[in-house]
N, CA, C, O and the ligand as a Tripos MOL2 file, in Angstrom:
@<TRIPOS>MOLECULE
protein
  285   283    72     0     0
PROTEIN
NO_CHARGES

@<TRIPOS>ATOM
      1 N           8.8510   -6.0460   38.3200 N.3       1 MET1
      2 CA          7.4950   -5.6180   38.1580 C.3       1 MET1
      3 C           7.0080   -5.8490   36.7750 C.2       1 MET1
      4 O           7.7180   -5.6340   35.7930 O.2       1 MET1
      5 N           5.7490   -6.3030   36.7060 N.am      2 LEU2
      6 CA          5.0810   -6.6690   35.3950 C.3       2 LEU2
      7 C           4.3890   -5.4740   34.9120 C.2       2 LEU2
      8 O           3.8320   -4.6590   35.6480 O.2       2 LEU2
      9 N           4.4570   -5.4100   33.5900 N.am      3 GLN3
     10 CA          3.6510   -4.2900   32.9740 C.3       3 GLN3
     11 C           2.8110   -4.8560   31.8180 C.2       3 GLN3
     12 O           3.1860   -5.8830   31.2520 O.2       3 GLN3
     13 N           1.7300   -4.2450   31.4630 N.am      4 ALA4
     14 CA          0.7880   -4.7210   30.5360 C.3       4 ALA4
     15 C           1.3870   -4.4150   29.1210 C.2       4 ALA4
     16 O           1.5110   -3.2770   28.6690 O.2       4 ALA4
     17 N           1.7430   -5.5660   28.4790 N.am      5 THR5
     18 CA          2.2120   -5.3160   27.1170 C.3       5 THR5
     19 C           1.4270   -6.1690   25.9190 C.2       5 THR5
     20 O           1.9530   -6.5710   24.8810 O.2       5 THR5
     21 N           0.1760   -6.3260   26.2810 N.am      6 ALA6
     22 CA         -0.6420   -7.2290   25.4330 C.3       6 ALA6
     23 C          -0.7360   -6.5140   24.0450 C.2       6 ALA6
     24 O          -0.7340   -7.1850   23.0130 O.2       6 ALA6
     25 N          -0.8150   -5.2030   24.0230 N.am      7 GLY7
     26 CA         -0.8850   -4.5570   22.7550 C.3       7 GLY7
     27 C           0.3160   -4.6880   21.8540 C.2       7 GLY7
     28 O           0.2080   -4.9510   20.6560 O.2       7 GLY7
     29 N           1.5080   -4.4890   22.4930 N.am      8 VAL8
     30 CA          2.7500   -4.6540   21.7730 C.3       8 VAL8
     31 C           2.8590   -6.1000   21.3840 C.2       8 VAL8
     32 O           3.2860   -6.3750   20.2620 O.2       8 VAL8
     33 N           2.4980   -7.0710   22.2450 N.am      9 GLY9
     34 CA          2.6970   -8.4500   21.9580 C.3       9 GLY9
     35 C           1.8570   -8.9220   20.7260 C.2       9 GLY9
     36 O           2.3270   -9.6870   19.8830 O.2       9 GLY9
     37 N           0.5990   -8.4250   20.6720 N.am     10 SER10
     38 CA         -0.2550   -8.8730   19.5350 C.3      10 SER10
     39 C           0.2100   -8.1360   18.2530 C.2      10 SER10
     40 O           0.0950   -8.6910   17.1600 O.2      10 SER10
     41 N           0.7150   -6.9400   18.3690 N.am     11 GLN11
     42 CA          1.2100   -6.2970   17.0980 C.3      11 GLN11
     43 C           2.3840   -7.1480   16.5960 C.2      11 GLN11
     44 O           2.5030   -7.4310   15.4040 O.2      11 GLN11
     45 N           3.2960   -7.5700   17.5950 N.am     12 GLN12
     46 CA          4.4440   -8.4010   17.0870 C.3      12 GLN12
     47 C           4.0530   -9.6910   16.5340 C.2      12 GLN12
     48 O           4.7800  -10.1980   15.6800 O.2      12 GLN12
     49 N           2.9430  -10.3110   16.9350 N.am     13 ARG13
     50 CA          2.3600  -11.5540   16.3900 C.3      13 ARG13
     51 C           1.8720  -11.3110   14.9200 C.2      13 ARG13
     52 O           2.0210  -12.1110   13.9970 O.2      13 ARG13
     53 N           1.2750  -10.1050   14.8460 N.am     14 VAL14
     54 CA          0.8140   -9.8080   13.4330 C.3      14 VAL14
     55 C           2.0400   -9.6960   12.4470 C.2      14 VAL14
     56 O           1.9880  -10.2270   11.3370 O.2      14 VAL14
     57 N           3.0940   -9.0250   12.8550 N.am     15 GLU15
     58 CA          4.2270   -8.9820   12.0350 C.3      15 GLU15
     59 C           4.8590  -10.3940   11.7400 C.2      15 GLU15
     60 O           5.3190  -10.7110   10.6430 O.2      15 GLU15
     61 N           4.8250  -11.1580   12.7920 N.am     16 GLU16
     62 CA          5.2980  -12.4930   12.5520 C.3      16 GLU16
     63 C           4.3990  -13.2850   11.6000 C.2      16 GLU16
     64 O           4.9230  -14.0450   10.7850 O.2      16 GLU16
     65 N           3.2070  -13.1590   11.6560 N.am     17 PHE17
     66 CA          2.2850  -13.7810   10.8000 C.3      17 PHE17
     67 C           2.4550  -13.3530    9.3050 C.2      17 PHE17
     68 O           2.3830  -14.1590    8.3760 O.2      17 PHE17
     69 N           2.6840  -12.0280    9.1550 N.am     18 LYS18
     70 CA          2.9190  -11.5600    7.8030 C.3      18 LYS18
     71 C           4.2740  -12.0960    7.3260 C.2      18 LYS18
     72 O           4.3400  -12.5710    6.1930 O.2      18 LYS18
     73 N           5.3280  -12.0560    8.0880 N.am     19 GLU19
     74 CA          6.6580  -12.6720    7.6040 C.3      19 GLU19
     75 C           6.5460  -14.1510    7.3410 C.2      19 GLU19
     76 O           7.1560  -14.6100    6.3750 O.2      19 GLU19
     77 N           5.8000  -14.9670    8.1360 N.am     20 ASN20
     78 CA          5.8020  -16.3060    8.0110 C.3      20 ASN20
     79 C           4.8840  -16.5380    6.6570 C.2      20 ASN20
     80 O           5.1480  -17.4630    5.8900 O.2      20 ASN20
     81 N           3.9320  -15.7490    6.4510 N.am     21 THR21
     82 CA          2.9770  -15.9550    5.1600 C.3      21 THR21
     83 C           3.8770  -15.6050    3.8830 C.2      21 THR21
     84 O           3.9070  -16.3130    2.8760 O.2      21 THR21
     85 N           4.5650  -14.4880    4.0430 N.am     22 ALA22
     86 CA          5.3680  -14.0840    2.9300 C.3      22 ALA22
     87 C           6.4750  -15.1360    2.5820 C.2      22 ALA22
     88 O           6.7830  -15.4160    1.4240 O.2      22 ALA22
     89 N           7.0510  -15.6970    3.7090 N.am     23 ARG23
     90 CA          8.1460  -16.6910    3.4490 C.3      23 ARG23
     91 C           7.6010  -17.9270    2.8480 C.2      23 ARG23
     92 O           8.3600  -18.5820    2.1330 O.2      23 ARG23
     93 N           6.3090  -18.3650    3.0510 N.am     24 LYS24
     94 CA          5.7590  -19.5850    2.4360 C.3      24 LYS24
     95 C           5.7090  -19.4150    0.9580 C.2      24 LYS24
     96 O           5.8860  -20.4210    0.2710 O.2      24 LYS24
     97 N           5.5020  -18.3340    0.4150 N.am     25 ILE25
     98 CA          5.2800  -18.1530   -1.0590 C.3      25 ILE25
     99 C           6.5150  -17.4500   -1.7110 C.2      25 ILE25
    100 O           6.5170  -17.0840   -2.8860 O.2      25 ILE25
    101 N           7.4670  -17.3070   -0.9290 N.am     26 ARG26
    102 CA          8.7290  -16.4340   -1.3830 C.3      26 ARG26
    103 C           9.3050  -17.0080   -2.7160 C.2      26 ARG26
    104 O           9.7060  -16.3000   -3.6400 O.2      26 ARG26
    105 N           9.3010  -18.4070   -2.7100 N.am     27 ASP27
    106 CA          9.9900  -19.0260   -3.9260 C.3      27 ASP27
    107 C           8.9820  -19.5040   -4.9880 C.2      27 ASP27
    108 O           9.3580  -20.1670   -5.9550 O.2      27 ASP27
    109 N           7.7320  -19.1690   -4.7980 N.am     28 LEU28
    110 CA          6.6810  -19.5860   -5.7120 C.3      28 LEU28
    111 C           6.6320  -18.8290   -6.8860 C.2      28 LEU28
    112 O           6.6560  -17.5990   -6.8340 O.2      28 LEU28
    113 N           6.5590  -19.4950   -8.0280 N.am     29 ARG29
    114 CA          6.4690  -18.7840   -9.3550 C.3      29 ARG29
    115 C           5.3240  -19.5580  -10.1670 C.2      29 ARG29
    116 O           5.1440  -20.7690  -10.0370 O.2      29 ARG29
    117 N           4.6370  -18.8160  -10.9380 N.am     30 CYS30
    118 CA          3.5770  -19.4280  -11.7100 C.3      30 CYS30
    119 C           4.3120  -20.3400  -12.8180 C.2      30 CYS30
    120 O           5.2300  -19.9260  -13.5270 O.2      30 CYS30
    121 N           3.7750  -21.6390  -12.8630 N.am     31 PRO31
    122 CA          4.4660  -22.5810  -13.8180 C.3      31 PRO31
    123 C           4.2510  -22.1980  -15.3290 C.2      31 PRO31
    124 O           4.9630  -22.6510  -16.2250 O.2      31 PRO31
    125 N           3.2410  -21.3550  -15.5280 N.am     32 ASP32
    126 CA          2.9380  -20.9700  -16.9330 C.3      32 ASP32
    127 C           3.5670  -19.5960  -17.2260 C.2      32 ASP32
    128 O           4.1240  -19.3720  -18.3010 O.2      32 ASP32
    129 N           3.4690  -18.7180  -16.2850 N.am     33 HIS33
    130 CA          3.9180  -17.2860  -16.7400 C.3      33 HIS33
    131 C           5.1940  -16.8170  -15.8960 C.2      33 HIS33
    132 O           5.6710  -15.6940  -16.0630 O.2      33 HIS33
    133 N           5.6680  -17.6350  -15.0770 N.am     34 HIS34
    134 CA          6.8860  -17.3540  -14.2490 C.3      34 HIS34
    135 C           6.8270  -15.9940  -13.5940 C.2      34 HIS34
    136 O           7.7750  -15.2090  -13.5970 O.2      34 HIS34
    137 N           5.6340  -15.7630  -13.0220 N.am     35 GLN35
    138 CA          5.5430  -14.5830  -12.3070 C.3      35 GLN35
    139 C           5.2810  -14.8770  -10.7260 C.2      35 GLN35
    140 O           4.7110  -15.9000  -10.3460 O.2      35 GLN35
    141 N           5.6930  -14.0110   -9.9760 N.am     36 ALA36
    142 CA          5.5750  -14.1970   -8.4710 C.3      36 ALA36
    143 C           4.3070  -13.6450   -8.0540 C.2      36 ALA36
    144 O           3.8870  -12.6230   -8.5970 O.2      36 ALA36
    145 N           3.5960  -14.2820   -7.0550 N.am     37 PRO37
    146 CA          2.3810  -13.7020   -6.5750 C.3      37 PRO37
    147 C           2.6080  -12.5790   -5.6570 C.2      37 PRO37
    148 O           3.6500  -12.5340   -5.0030 O.2      37 PRO37
    149 N           1.7350  -11.6960   -5.5650 N.am     38 ARG38
    150 CA          1.7110  -10.5480   -4.7370 C.3      38 ARG38
    151 C           0.8540  -10.7970   -3.6020 C.2      38 ARG38
    152 O          -0.1510  -11.4990   -3.7180 O.2      38 ARG38
    153 N           1.2100  -10.2360   -2.4590 N.am     39 LEU39
    154 CA          0.5810  -10.4520   -1.1580 C.3      39 LEU39
    155 C           0.2110   -9.1680   -0.5770 C.2      39 LEU39
    156 O           1.0350   -8.2540   -0.5550 O.2      39 LEU39
    157 N          -0.9830   -9.0260   -0.0980 N.am     40 ARG40
    158 CA         -1.3650   -7.7160    0.6730 C.3      40 ARG40
    159 C          -2.1320   -8.2630    1.8950 C.2      40 ARG40
    160 O          -2.8060   -9.2920    1.8600 O.2      40 ARG40
    161 N          -1.9700   -7.4990    2.9530 N.am     41 PHE41
    162 CA         -2.6100   -7.7330    4.2290 C.3      41 PHE41
    163 C          -3.4960   -6.5630    4.6330 C.2      41 PHE41
    164 O          -3.1070   -5.3970    4.5590 O.2      41 PHE41
    165 N          -4.6990   -6.9200    5.0630 N.am     42 GLN42
    166 CA         -5.5550   -5.9310    5.6210 C.3      42 GLN42
    167 C          -5.9080   -6.3050    7.0430 C.2      42 GLN42
    168 O          -6.1360   -7.4730    7.3560 O.2      42 GLN42
    169 N          -5.9530   -5.2720    7.9210 N.am     43 GLY43
    170 CA         -6.3800   -5.5800    9.2730 C.3      43 GLY43
    171 C          -5.1930   -5.4400   10.2010 C.2      43 GLY43
    172 O          -4.0770   -5.7990    9.8240 O.2      43 GLY43
    173 N          -5.3910   -4.9500   11.3570 N.am     44 ALA44
    174 CA         -4.3290   -4.6080   12.2720 C.3      44 ALA44
    175 C          -4.0640   -5.7150   13.4410 C.2      44 ALA44
    176 O          -3.0810   -5.7160   14.1820 O.2      44 ALA44
    177 N          -5.0630   -6.5950   13.4570 N.am     45 THR45
    178 CA         -4.9660   -7.6400   14.4720 C.3      45 THR45
    179 C          -5.0940   -9.0520   13.9030 C.2      45 THR45
    180 O          -5.7860   -9.2410   12.9030 O.2      45 THR45
    181 N          -4.4130  -10.1000   14.5400 N.am     46 LEU46
    182 CA         -4.5380  -11.4340   14.0160 C.3      46 LEU46
    183 C          -5.9870  -11.9020   13.8160 C.2      46 LEU46
    184 O          -6.2890  -12.7520   12.9780 O.2      46 LEU46
    185 N          -6.8730  -11.2970   14.6380 N.am     47 ARG47
    186 CA         -8.3790  -11.8290   14.5880 C.3      47 ARG47
    187 C          -9.0720  -11.3000   13.2720 C.2      47 ARG47
    188 O          -9.9470  -11.9680   12.7220 O.2      47 ARG47
    189 N          -8.7000  -10.2080   12.8360 N.am     48 ASP48
    190 CA         -9.3740   -9.6400   11.6310 C.3      48 ASP48
    191 C          -8.4040   -9.3530   10.6010 C.2      48 ASP48
    192 O          -8.6830   -8.4750    9.7850 O.2      48 ASP48
    193 N          -7.2450  -10.0000   10.5160 N.am     49 ILE49
    194 CA         -6.2620   -9.7450    9.4400 C.3      49 ILE49
    195 C          -6.7370  -10.6030    8.1760 C.2      49 ILE49
    196 O          -7.2220  -11.7280    8.2990 O.2      49 ILE49
    197 N          -6.5680  -10.0220    7.0660 N.am     50 ASN50
    198 CA         -7.1000  -10.5500    5.8690 C.3      50 ASN50
    199 C          -6.0230  -10.5990    4.8450 C.2      50 ASN50
    200 O          -5.3580   -9.6000    4.5710 O.2      50 ASN50
    201 N          -5.8290  -11.8670    4.2250 N.am     51 VAL51
    202 CA         -4.6590  -12.0030    3.2730 C.3      51 VAL51
    203 C          -5.3050  -11.9110    1.8470 C.2      51 VAL51
    204 O          -6.1850  -12.6810    1.4630 O.2      51 VAL51
    205 N          -4.7870  -10.9090    1.1180 N.am     52 GLN52
    206 CA         -5.1620  -10.8060   -0.3020 C.3      52 GLN52
    207 C          -4.0300  -11.1980   -1.2860 C.2      52 GLN52
    208 O          -2.9350  -10.6350   -1.2550 O.2      52 GLN52
    209 N          -4.3420  -12.1930   -2.1660 N.am     53 LEU53
    210 CA         -3.3960  -12.6720   -3.0990 C.3      53 LEU53
    211 C          -3.7570  -12.0580   -4.4640 C.2      53 LEU53
    212 O          -4.9220  -11.9790   -4.8540 O.2      53 LEU53
    213 N          -2.7500  -11.6510   -5.1290 N.am     54 SER54
    214 CA         -2.9660  -11.3690   -6.5930 C.3      54 SER54
    215 C          -1.8340  -11.9370   -7.3870 C.2      54 SER54
    216 O          -0.7310  -12.0930   -6.8630 O.2      54 SER54
    217 N          -2.0790  -12.2640   -8.6810 N.am     55 GLY55
    218 CA         -1.1290  -12.7680   -9.6090 C.3      55 GLY55
    219 C          -1.5990  -12.8020  -11.0150 C.2      55 GLY55
    220 O          -2.6630  -12.2950  -11.3700 O.2      55 GLY55
    221 N          -0.8060  -13.3920  -11.7720 N.am     56 CYS56
    222 CA         -1.1030  -13.4170  -13.2450 C.3      56 CYS56
    223 C          -2.3830  -14.2450  -13.6640 C.2      56 CYS56
    224 O          -3.0500  -13.9470  -14.6550 O.2      56 CYS56
    225 N          -2.6640  -15.2750  -12.8580 N.am     57 CYS57
    226 CA         -3.7100  -16.1460  -13.2200 C.3      57 CYS57
    227 C          -4.3320  -16.8800  -12.0350 C.2      57 CYS57
    228 O          -3.7890  -16.8360  -10.9310 O.2      57 CYS57
    229 N          -5.4720  -17.5570  -12.2490 N.am     58 GLU58
    230 CA         -6.0480  -18.2700  -11.1700 C.3      58 GLU58
    231 C          -5.1860  -19.3730  -10.6770 C.2      58 GLU58
    232 O          -5.1730  -19.6530   -9.4780 O.2      58 GLU58
    233 N          -4.4420  -20.0310  -11.5720 N.am     59 LYS59
    234 CA         -3.5760  -21.1930  -11.2210 C.3      59 LYS59
    235 C          -2.5660  -20.7820  -10.2120 C.2      59 LYS59
    236 O          -2.2960  -21.5350   -9.2770 O.2      59 LYS59
    237 N          -1.9900  -19.6130  -10.3560 N.am     60 LEU60
    238 CA         -0.9530  -19.0590   -9.4190 C.3      60 LEU60
    239 C          -1.5510  -18.8170   -8.1280 C.2      60 LEU60
    240 O          -0.9810  -19.2020   -7.1060 O.2      60 LEU60
    241 N          -2.7740  -18.1440   -8.0910 N.am     61 ILE61
    242 CA         -3.4580  -17.8050   -6.9560 C.3      61 ILE61
    243 C          -3.7570  -19.0830   -6.1310 C.2      61 ILE61
    244 O          -3.6110  -19.1260   -4.9090 O.2      61 ILE61
    245 N          -4.1970  -20.1440   -6.9070 N.am     62 GLY62
    246 CA         -4.4560  -21.4680   -6.2710 C.3      62 GLY62
    247 C          -3.2700  -22.1050   -5.5270 C.2      62 GLY62
    248 O          -3.3550  -22.6030   -4.4040 O.2      62 GLY62
    249 N          -2.1480  -22.0340   -6.2780 N.am     63 LEU63
    250 CA         -0.9610  -22.5300   -5.7030 C.3      63 LEU63
    251 C          -0.4270  -21.8140   -4.4260 C.2      63 LEU63
    252 O           0.1040  -22.4120   -3.4910 O.2      63 LEU63
    253 N          -0.6220  -20.4930   -4.4860 N.am     64 ALA64
    254 CA         -0.2090  -19.5970   -3.3610 C.3      64 ALA64
    255 C          -1.1310  -19.9600   -2.2320 C.2      64 ALA64
    256 O          -0.6780  -20.0980   -1.0960 O.2      64 ALA64
    257 N          -2.4720  -20.1290   -2.5130 N.am     65 ASN65
    258 CA         -3.3230  -20.3440   -1.3830 C.3      65 ASN65
    259 C          -2.9720  -21.7300   -0.7530 C.2      65 ASN65
    260 O          -3.0110  -21.8830    0.4670 O.2      65 ASN65
    261 N          -2.6420  -22.6950   -1.5750 N.am     66 GLN66
    262 CA         -2.1910  -23.9970   -0.8950 C.3      66 GLN66
    263 C          -0.9500  -23.8220   -0.0710 C.2      66 GLN66
    264 O          -0.8690  -24.2980    1.0620 O.2      66 GLN66
    265 N          -0.0090  -23.1580   -0.6230 N.am     67 LYS67
    266 CA          1.2990  -22.9120    0.1880 C.3      67 LYS67
    267 C           0.9690  -22.1830    1.5200 C.2      67 LYS67
    268 O           1.5180  -22.5200    2.5690 O.2      67 LYS67
    269 N           0.1070  -21.2290    1.4570 N.am     68 ILE68
    270 CA         -0.2040  -20.4070    2.7090 C.3      68 ILE68
    271 C          -1.0260  -21.2400    3.7090 C.2      68 ILE68
    272 O          -0.8820  -21.0990    4.9230 O.2      68 ILE68
    273 N          -1.8950  -22.1180    3.1580 N.am     69 ALA69
    274 CA         -2.7790  -22.9760    4.0370 C.3      69 ALA69
    275 C          -1.7920  -24.0250    4.5530 C.2      69 ALA69
    276 O          -2.0530  -24.5410    5.6390 O.2      69 ALA69
    277 N          -0.7810  -24.3680    3.9520 N.am     70 ALA70
    278 CA          0.0060  -25.4950    4.5910 C.3      70 ALA70
    279 C           0.7950  -25.0420    5.7760 C.2      70 ALA70
    280 O           1.3120  -23.9260    5.8200 O.2      70 ALA70
    281 N           0.8850  -25.9800    6.8010 N.am     71 ARG71
    282 CA          1.6170  -25.6170    8.0330 C.3      71 ARG71
    283 C           2.9670  -26.2320    7.9610 C.2      71 ARG71
    284 O           3.7690  -26.0700    8.8810 O.2      71 ARG71
    285 ZN          0.1430  -17.4430  -14.4780 Zn       72 ZN72
@<TRIPOS>BOND
     1     1     2 1
     2     2     3 1
     3     3     4 2
     4     3     5 am
     5     5     6 1
     6     6     7 1
     7     7     8 2
     8     7     9 am
     9     9    10 1
    10    10    11 1
    11    11    12 2
    12    11    13 am
    13    13    14 1
    14    14    15 1
    15    15    16 2
    16    15    17 am
    17    17    18 1
    18    18    19 1
    19    19    20 2
    20    19    21 am
    21    21    22 1
    22    22    23 1
    23    23    24 2
    24    23    25 am
    25    25    26 1
    26    26    27 1
    27    27    28 2
    28    27    29 am
    29    29    30 1
    30    30    31 1
    31    31    32 2
    32    31    33 am
    33    33    34 1
    34    34    35 1
    35    35    36 2
    36    35    37 am
    37    37    38 1
    38    38    39 1
    39    39    40 2
    40    39    41 am
    41    41    42 1
    42    42    43 1
    43    43    44 2
    44    43    45 am
    45    45    46 1
    46    46    47 1
    47    47    48 2
    48    47    49 am
    49    49    50 1
    50    50    51 1
    51    51    52 2
    52    51    53 am
    53    53    54 1
    54    54    55 1
    55    55    56 2
    56    55    57 am
    57    57    58 1
    58    58    59 1
    59    59    60 2
    60    59    61 am
    61    61    62 1
    62    62    63 1
    63    63    64 2
    64    63    65 am
    65    65    66 1
    66    66    67 1
    67    67    68 2
    68    67    69 am
    69    69    70 1
    70    70    71 1
    71    71    72 2
    72    71    73 am
    73    73    74 1
    74    74    75 1
    75    75    76 2
    76    75    77 am
    77    77    78 1
    78    78    79 1
    79    79    80 2
    80    79    81 am
    81    81    82 1
    82    82    83 1
    83    83    84 2
    84    83    85 am
    85    85    86 1
    86    86    87 1
    87    87    88 2
    88    87    89 am
    89    89    90 1
    90    90    91 1
    91    91    92 2
    92    91    93 am
    93    93    94 1
    94    94    95 1
    95    95    96 2
    96    95    97 am
    97    97    98 1
    98    98    99 1
    99    99   100 2
   100    99   101 am
   101   101   102 1
   102   102   103 1
   103   103   104 2
   104   103   105 am
   105   105   106 1
   106   106   107 1
   107   107   108 2
   108   107   109 am
   109   109   110 1
   110   110   111 1
   111   111   112 2
   112   111   113 am
   113   113   114 1
   114   114   115 1
   115   115   116 2
   116   115   117 am
   117   117   118 1
   118   118   119 1
   119   119   120 2
   120   119   121 am
   121   121   122 1
   122   122   123 1
   123   123   124 2
   124   123   125 am
   125   125   126 1
   126   126   127 1
   127   127   128 2
   128   127   129 am
   129   129   130 1
   130   130   131 1
   131   131   132 2
   132   131   133 am
   133   133   134 1
   134   134   135 1
   135   135   136 2
   136   135   137 am
   137   137   138 1
   138   138   139 1
   139   139   140 2
   140   139   141 am
   141   141   142 1
   142   142   143 1
   143   143   144 2
   144   143   145 am
   145   145   146 1
   146   146   147 1
   147   147   148 2
   148   147   149 am
   149   149   150 1
   150   150   151 1
   151   151   152 2
   152   151   153 am
   153   153   154 1
   154   154   155 1
   155   155   156 2
   156   155   157 am
   157   157   158 1
   158   158   159 1
   159   159   160 2
   160   159   161 am
   161   161   162 1
   162   162   163 1
   163   163   164 2
   164   163   165 am
   165   165   166 1
   166   166   167 1
   167   167   168 2
   168   167   169 am
   169   169   170 1
   170   170   171 1
   171   171   172 2
   172   171   173 am
   173   173   174 1
   174   174   175 1
   175   175   176 2
   176   175   177 am
   177   177   178 1
   178   178   179 1
   179   179   180 2
   180   179   181 am
   181   181   182 1
   182   182   183 1
   183   183   184 2
   184   183   185 am
   185   185   186 1
   186   186   187 1
   187   187   188 2
   188   187   189 am
   189   189   190 1
   190   190   191 1
   191   191   192 2
   192   191   193 am
   193   193   194 1
   194   194   195 1
   195   195   196 2
   196   195   197 am
   197   197   198 1
   198   198   199 1
   199   199   200 2
   200   199   201 am
   201   201   202 1
   202   202   203 1
   203   203   204 2
   204   203   205 am
   205   205   206 1
   206   206   207 1
   207   207   208 2
   208   207   209 am
   209   209   210 1
   210   210   211 1
   211   211   212 2
   212   211   213 am
   213   213   214 1
   214   214   215 1
   215   215   216 2
   216   215   217 am
   217   217   218 1
   218   218   219 1
   219   219   220 2
   220   219   221 am
   221   221   222 1
   222   222   223 1
   223   223   224 2
   224   223   225 am
   225   225   226 1
   226   226   227 1
   227   227   228 2
   228   227   229 am
   229   229   230 1
   230   230   231 1
   231   231   232 2
   232   231   233 am
   233   233   234 1
   234   234   235 1
   235   235   236 2
   236   235   237 am
   237   237   238 1
   238   238   239 1
   239   239   240 2
   240   239   241 am
   241   241   242 1
   242   242   243 1
   243   243   244 2
   244   243   245 am
   245   245   246 1
   246   246   247 1
   247   247   248 2
   248   247   249 am
   249   249   250 1
   250   250   251 1
   251   251   252 2
   252   251   253 am
   253   253   254 1
   254   254   255 1
   255   255   256 2
   256   255   257 am
   257   257   258 1
   258   258   259 1
   259   259   260 2
   260   259   261 am
   261   261   262 1
   262   262   263 1
   263   263   264 2
   264   263   265 am
   265   265   266 1
   266   266   267 1
   267   267   268 2
   268   267   269 am
   269   269   270 1
   270   270   271 1
   271   271   272 2
   272   271   273 am
   273   273   274 1
   274   274   275 1
   275   275   276 2
   276   275   277 am
   277   277   278 1
   278   278   279 1
   279   279   280 2
   280   279   281 am
   281   281   282 1
   282   282   283 1
   283   283   284 2
@<TRIPOS>SUBSTRUCTURE
     1 MET1         2 RESIDUE 1 A MET
     2 LEU2         6 RESIDUE 1 A LEU
     3 GLN3        10 RESIDUE 1 A GLN
     4 ALA4        14 RESIDUE 1 A ALA
     5 THR5        18 RESIDUE 1 A THR
     6 ALA6        22 RESIDUE 1 A ALA
     7 GLY7        26 RESIDUE 1 A GLY
     8 VAL8        30 RESIDUE 1 A VAL
     9 GLY9        34 RESIDUE 1 A GLY
    10 SER10       38 RESIDUE 1 A SER
    11 GLN11       42 RESIDUE 1 A GLN
    12 GLN12       46 RESIDUE 1 A GLN
    13 ARG13       50 RESIDUE 1 A ARG
    14 VAL14       54 RESIDUE 1 A VAL
    15 GLU15       58 RESIDUE 1 A GLU
    16 GLU16       62 RESIDUE 1 A GLU
    17 PHE17       66 RESIDUE 1 A PHE
    18 LYS18       70 RESIDUE 1 A LYS
    19 GLU19       74 RESIDUE 1 A GLU
    20 ASN20       78 RESIDUE 1 A ASN
    21 THR21       82 RESIDUE 1 A THR
    22 ALA22       86 RESIDUE 1 A ALA
    23 ARG23       90 RESIDUE 1 A ARG
    24 LYS24       94 RESIDUE 1 A LYS
    25 ILE25       98 RESIDUE 1 A ILE
    26 ARG26      102 RESIDUE 1 A ARG
    27 ASP27      106 RESIDUE 1 A ASP
    28 LEU28      110 RESIDUE 1 A LEU
    29 ARG29      114 RESIDUE 1 A ARG
    30 CYS30      118 RESIDUE 1 A CYS
    31 PRO31      122 RESIDUE 1 A PRO
    32 ASP32      126 RESIDUE 1 A ASP
    33 HIS33      130 RESIDUE 1 A HIS
    34 HIS34      134 RESIDUE 1 A HIS
    35 GLN35      138 RESIDUE 1 A GLN
    36 ALA36      142 RESIDUE 1 A ALA
    37 PRO37      146 RESIDUE 1 A PRO
    38 ARG38      150 RESIDUE 1 A ARG
    39 LEU39      154 RESIDUE 1 A LEU
    40 ARG40      158 RESIDUE 1 A ARG
    41 PHE41      162 RESIDUE 1 A PHE
    42 GLN42      166 RESIDUE 1 A GLN
    43 GLY43      170 RESIDUE 1 A GLY
    44 ALA44      174 RESIDUE 1 A ALA
    45 THR45      178 RESIDUE 1 A THR
    46 LEU46      182 RESIDUE 1 A LEU
    47 ARG47      186 RESIDUE 1 A ARG
    48 ASP48      190 RESIDUE 1 A ASP
    49 ILE49      194 RESIDUE 1 A ILE
    50 ASN50      198 RESIDUE 1 A ASN
    51 VAL51      202 RESIDUE 1 A VAL
    52 GLN52      206 RESIDUE 1 A GLN
    53 LEU53      210 RESIDUE 1 A LEU
    54 SER54      214 RESIDUE 1 A SER
    55 GLY55      218 RESIDUE 1 A GLY
    56 CYS56      222 RESIDUE 1 A CYS
    57 CYS57      226 RESIDUE 1 A CYS
    58 GLU58      230 RESIDUE 1 A GLU
    59 LYS59      234 RESIDUE 1 A LYS
    60 LEU60      238 RESIDUE 1 A LEU
    61 ILE61      242 RESIDUE 1 A ILE
    62 GLY62      246 RESIDUE 1 A GLY
    63 LEU63      250 RESIDUE 1 A LEU
    64 ALA64      254 RESIDUE 1 A ALA
    65 ASN65      258 RESIDUE 1 A ASN
    66 GLN66      262 RESIDUE 1 A GLN
    67 LYS67      266 RESIDUE 1 A LYS
    68 ILE68      270 RESIDUE 1 A ILE
    69 ALA69      274 RESIDUE 1 A ALA
    70 ALA70      278 RESIDUE 1 A ALA
    71 ARG71      282 RESIDUE 1 A ARG
    72 ZN72       285 GROUP 0 **** ****
């Protein structure tokens, strides 16, 4: 018997998205300051989830954005 699990499934996808995104920048450090970027997520669904990056300087944010955008 099938049950509706759309809510659970989409929640799991959000967690996967967060893990995958975090993994992409896990080893990233600023070449100038040797700091790791910080990652925050806002939004409960994949459709409106928002990734916020913070770090020591614009250079690190730019590098982190490139890593996250890469597939
Ligand atoms: Zn820096």
